[in-house]
C-alpha positions in Angstrom: -5.5 44.1 -11.4 -3.6 45.1 -8.3 0.0 45.1 -9.5 1.5 46.6 -6.3 0.6 43.9 -3.9 3.7 41.8 -3.1 5.5 43.5 -5.9 8.8 43.5 -4.0 9.7 40.8 -1.6 12.9 41.8 0.1 15.4 39.0 0.4 18.1 41.1 2.1 18.0 43.9 4.5 20.2 47.0 3.9 23.0 45.9 6.2 23.2 42.6 4.3 23.3 44.3 1.0 26.0 46.6 2.2 28.1 43.6 3.3 27.5 42.0 -0.1 28.6 45.3 -1.8 31.7 45.5 0.3 32.8 41.9 -0.5 32.1 42.5 -4.2 34.1 45.7 -4.2 37.1 43.9 -2.7 36.7 41.0 -5.1 36.5 43.4 -8.1 39.8 45.1 -7.0 41.6 41.8 -6.5 40.3 40.3 -9.7 41.7 43.3 -11.6 45.1 42.8 -9.8 44.9 46.2 -8.2 46.4 47.1 -4.8 44.4 49.7 -2.8 47.1 52.2 -3.7 47.1 51.5 -7.4 43.3 51.4 -7.5 43.2 54.8 -5.8 45.7 56.3 -8.2 43.7 55.1 -11.3 40.4 56.2 -9.7 41.7 59.6 -8.6 40.7 59.1 -4.9 42.7 58.6 -1.8 43.9 55.1 -0.8 42.2 55.8 2.6 38.8 56.2 0.8 39.3 52.8 -0.9 40.3 51.2 2.5 37.4 52.7 4.3 34.9 51.4 1.6 36.5 47.9 1.9 36.4 48.1 5.7 32.7 49.1 5.6 33.4 52.4 7.3 32.4 54.5 4.3 29.3 54.0 2.1 30.0 55.8 -1.2 27.2 57.6 -3.0 26.3 56.6 -6.5 28.1 59.6 -7.8 31.3 58.6 -5.8 31.1 55.1 -7.2 30.9 56.4 -10.7 33.8 58.7 -10.1 35.9 55.7 -8.7 34.9 53.2 -11.4 34.7 55.4 -14.5 38.5 56.1 -14.9 39.2 52.4 -15.0 36.5 51.6 -17.5 33.7 50.4 -15.3 30.2 51.6 -14.3 27.5 50.4 -12.0 24.1 49.0 -12.9 20.8 48.1 -11.1 20.0 44.5 -11.1 17.6 42.3 -9.2 19.0 40.8 -6.0 19.2 37.0 -6.1 17.3 35.1 -3.4 19.1 34.3 -0.2 20.6 30.8 -0.2 19.3 28.6 2.6 22.1 27.4 4.9 
């Protein structure tokens, strides 16, 4: 059997995934009733860093994300991306 043929069919390009991440990051903060300032204090990073992530000007590394989310009791996980919705 040839398992690697068509194993991954990309539904999103990296730019689209970055935009999804950015929106989810903002949604996460707001759902937890955190201002950028309060989030930055709990996470131990500058408010500017949080603002730059939300504006799409800074793409945090996995390590940075773990450092930001860990102090407030969250982590990250790898999951399959859902298919694009047809408009």
